[in-house]
N, C-alpha and C positions, 0 to 999 in steps of 0.2 A: 600707768599700767594696771589693768584690772584682770587678774587671773585667779580662777578658782578651780580647785580639784575636788571632785565629788566622787566618793566611792558608792557605786550602786550595788545591787545585790550580787551581781557577777562581774559586770564591766566597770571600768574606771572612766569617768567623764572629766574632760578638761574644757573649760570655757575661757577664752581670751576675748574680753569685751573691749572693743575699740571703735571709735568713730572715724578712724583714718580712711576707711575703705567704703565704697558704695556696694560692695559685695559681701556675701557670707560664704564661708567654706565649711564643709563637713567632711571629716575623714574618719573612717572606721577601719582600725588596724587590728589584724589578727597575727599574733606573734608566737613563734615557737623557737626552740633550740635547733640549731643546724645539725643535720646528720648526713649520712652518705647519700641518701636518696630523696629527701623531701624537697630539695630545690627543684628537682625535675617535676615532681608532682605539683608543687605550688605554682610554678610558672605555667604549666599546661592548664591547671585549674583556673588561675586568674584570667587567662586569655579566653577560656571557654565560658566562664561566668560573664565576662564583659561583653561577649558577642550577642547573647540573647538570654531570655528567661521565659517562664511560662506566660507571663502577661505581655511581654514584648518579645515575640518569638522570631524577630528578624532585626538586623542592625538598622534597617530603615525605620522600623517602628520605634526603636530606641531613640534615633535621631529626631523623629517627629515629636516624641514626647519632650525631648530636650528643647526643641524649638518652642513648644507650648509653654515651657518653663522660662520663657523670655531669653532663650539662647544660653541656657546653663551649660557648663562644661562638666563632663563625667569621664572617669577612667578608673581602671583597676590595674595595679602594678604589683609584681612580686619582686621583693628587694632582699638582697643579702647584705647584712651589716655585721661584720665580724663573725661571731659564733651564734648570732641570731638571724632569723629570717622572718619576714613579715609580708603580708598581703595588705595593701592599702587601697580601699574602695573609697573614692572621693567624689564630691560634687561641689561646685561653686557656682553661684548665680547672684543675680541682683538682690540686694537687701529688700525684703518686702515693704519696708517703711517708705521706700522711694516710689512704690507702685500702688500704695494704699490697698494691698492685697493681703488680708490677714490669714489666707489659707496657704500661701506660697511656701512658708517654712515647713509646714506639715507635708506639702507635696514633695519637697526635697527629701525629707526623711523617708516618706513612703516609697519614693522611687528607689532609693538605695536599698530599702528593706525588700522590695520586690525582686531586685536584682540579686541580692545576697541570699535570700531565704528560699527563693523559688527558681533555681537555675535549671536550664534545659540541658541536662547532661545525657546526650544520646550519641549514637555511633556516628551519625552524619556530622554533627557539630564537632565531635572529637577528631574525626578524620581531617576536617578542614583546618582546625587549629594546629594539629600536628604538622600538616603540610606547610603552613605559614611559619611555624617554629623551625622546621627543617630549612626553610629559605634563609632564616636568620643564621642558622649554623653554617650554611653554605657561604654566606656573606662574610662570616668571621674567618673562614679559611681563605677566602679570596682577598680580604683586606689584610695585607701582610703585617701591618703595624699591630692590629688587633690579635692576629694569630701569634705573633711573637710574644706578646704579653701572656697569652693563654699558655703557650708552650713553656715559657719561663716559670710560670706558676706551677705547672705540672712537675717541673724538675726541682725547683727550689723547695717546694712544699710537698714533696712526694708522699710523705707519710702524715700529712697534716690536712685538715679540712679546708684550709685556704686554697688548696689546689682546685677545688670545685668551682665551676663556672656559675655565675649568678643566675643564668637562664637555663640551667639544667644540663644533663648529660644525654647526648643523642641516643646512646644505646639503651638507656633507661626509658626515655620518652617513647621510643619505638615499641616497647613491650607493654606500655600501660593500656589496660582495657577499660571499657566503660564501667564495669562493675567495680574495678579497683579504684577508679577515679571517684565514683560515688561513695565508696567506703572511706576514702581519704577526705572527701568533703565533709562527711558526717563526723569524722575524727576532729578536724580542725574547728568545726562549729561548736563542738562540745569540750574541746581540750586545749584550745589556744587562749592565751592572754588577749583580752579585748580592750582597746582604748578608743574612746570616741573623743575627737578633738573638734571643737566648734570655735571659729574665729569670726568676729564681726560685731556690729552694733546690734546685739541681741538681748533679749530678756532672759535672765538666768533661770527663773522658774519655768518659763515656757520650754527652754532647752532641756531642763531636767525632766520634765514630764514627757516630752517627745522621745528622749533617749531611753527612759524607762519603758515606754510603750513599744519602741521599735528595735532597740539594740542592747537590751540588758541580757547578754548571753555570754558564754565562754567560761573560762576557769580562772579563778584567782591564783596567780602564780607570779614568781619573780623570774625574769629572763635577763641574764648578764651577757651583753654583746662582746665583752672584751675577750679576745683570743689569746690565751696564754701558751698555746702550743709553740714550742721552740726547739732548737737543736744546737749542739755544740759544733762549731765550724773548725775542723782540723786543717782544711786547706780550701781555698776558693776553687769552685768548679768552673771550667772553661768548656763551653759546648758550642759547636758549630753545626748548623744544618743548612741544607740547600733550600733557597727561597723560591726557586723556579720563577723568578721575576727579575727585573732589572735593578730595582733599588734594594738595598740591604737594610736590615733592622737590628739595632743593638739594644739589648736590655741588660741592665745591671741591677742586682738585688742586694740590698744592704740590710742586715739585721741591726736594729737599733737598741734592743733590750729595754725599750721604753714603750709604755702604753698610754692610752688616753687619760687614765686616772692617776698617772704618776706625777710627781712634783716637777719633773723636767719636761713634761709633755709639750707645754706651750713654748718652751725654749727650743725644742726640736722643730715645732711648727715654724717658728721664726727662722731657725737655721736652714731648714729645707727651702724656705722662700728665698733666702739669700743665695743658696746653692743653685736651685733650678726651678723655683716656684713661680716666677713672674718674669716679665719681659726685660727687666734690668738685671737679672740674676747673673751669677758668674758663668754658668754654663751657656746661657744664651749670648752673653756679651763676648765671651772669649772663644768658645768652641765654634759657635755659629757665625757671629758677626766678624770677629777679629781674624780667626784662622780659616773660616769658610770650610769647615770639615763636616758639616751636616746640613741637611735640609730643614730639620726640626730637632729640637732637643728640650727636654724638661725633666723634672723629677717630682714625684708625688710621695707624700708621707701617709701611709695607712695607719691612722691613730688607733684603730681597734686591733690590728695585727702587730704593730711595731715594726714595720718594714718600710724602707724607702726604695722606690722603683724609679730608675733612670731609664728613659726611652729616647732613642735617637734614630732618625732616618739618615743613612750615610751611603756613600759608595764603598763597595768592597775594598777597593784599593786604598781607602783612607782608614781602614780598621786600626792599624797600629798607631798611626798618628792621632786618631781620635781618642783612643785609650790613653795615650800619653798625655794629651792636653786635659782630658777629663780627670786623670789622676793628679795633675797639677792643681786643679780646682779643689779637689778633695784635700790635698796638702795645704792649700791656702786657707781652707775652712778650719782645719785642725791647728794651724799655726796662728790664726787670727790675721792673715794677710788679706784683709778686705777692709774697705773704707768705712768710717763711721757714717758717711753719707749713705752708702748702700744699706747699712744696718737700719737707718732711720726710714729710708724709702720702703724697705720691706715691712717694717713695723707699721707704717702708715697704710700700706696696702692691705694688711691683715685687718687693721682696725676699721678701715673703710668697708671691707667685705662684711664684717660683723654688723656694722650700722646699716648697710644695704639690706640685710636680712629682715629688718623691720619694715621694709617697703613691699614685702611679698607675703600674702596669706599662706602660701605653701611653705615658705621658709620659716614662718612663725610656727606653723603646725609641726614641722620637722624638728625644730628646736625643742618644743614642748615634749615631743615624743622621745627624743634622745635623752633629755634630762630625766624623763620618767624611767627609762630603762637603766640609766646610770644611778638612779636613786638620788639625784641632785635636786636641789630647790630650783625651780624654773626662774631663769633670769635671761631676758632677751639679749642683754648686752654683756653677759658673762664672758670673761677673757680679756676685755679691754684693759681693765686695771692691772691685771697680771702681765699683759704684754708690755705695758708702759714701764714696768719695773725690770724687765729682763735686760741684762747687761751683755756686753760683748764677751766677757769671760764665761757667762752662762752658755752662750752659743758655742764657744770653743769647747767647753767641757762636754756638752752633750754630743757634739759631732765626733769627738775623740772616741766615743763609745761604739761608733759604727764599725761593723765587720762586714767585709765584702763576701757574700755567700756565693753568688753566681754571676758569671759573665756569659750571656747567651747571645749568639750571633746568627741571625738568619741571613745567610749570605746570598746576595744576588749576583747577576752577571756583569753589571755596569754597562750593559748594552740595551738600549731601548727596544721594546718589542715592536 
């Protein structure tokens, strides 16, 4: 592994040199602390910038340019990660060395520069991107599984930033004007932390020179993504709402009191995998396969927030039985009533996922970025050694810390439309 971190005048450059891929990827990430409104502005801005710029003023022209760059891939996304939010402008394409084209790498950098620094922020573009974003919001409401998670976040995290949707709030987006979006664009270009991540078989000196030429902007600052907002749970909340559909959705929220940088974090990652994180988990095997009480069921552990979310698609008539059997799996985790074989299967599943990350340029770039925000030394395979040491007792210990915050039930009719 050949990784270098170079502090430029304003931005931070990361170079991961590898001969494993025939492609090169470039990510320019603009990071800020999350607040009540900036997710809405950032999502709308990312979409607007991605659609056109001064030089390529239609999506067709952008696609034509990408075709000229030997079919390069380009995209801009707005991401929420704990209490941080970032815009990722990325391009990946064939390594110039395979084409004997010594101008291609410069073309990649220049294309991203034209998109980021010369956006076309006008009323027509803004109106169109708002319309498309509102279509996404409409889909969220119509997709009851997605809607149930959004509603459960609103309730469980009522006074916390985790209640905010990653793609913004409709009421805020509606009111954003062109002048306000331009002001926000100027703000992020001057006040966000900027990271440039380049992965592939590249020359370090060339990348440093191109990064200085095109992307040495932003503000030197530290952004901590760990969300420490929490609350005392006096009693579990039980909330039922009408789904206006046939299938019902069950969501359960557990506070773990553990975060990504805590000693027990990886033990909780492993515990959640055993509980509901893969196809051989207790939830899948017992609630779905054995008892046939759900169409789907799984649990996810948010390492930045310290919350486990269980989601299940069930029939309304199975609500009580589903809760009973789910609670039995929770008790099994806390008492250690699960097999050593299941523990090892979950462990191998996680280790395999970490190793697979080295097979993807985007996964490598994401790992570099996360380690940067957490102020950790970059290690593509970090976590494997720690996972191998976690015992069954560690899993039991960390699961016993769980507190059930919310049981949210989006109740359907059990009658097909």
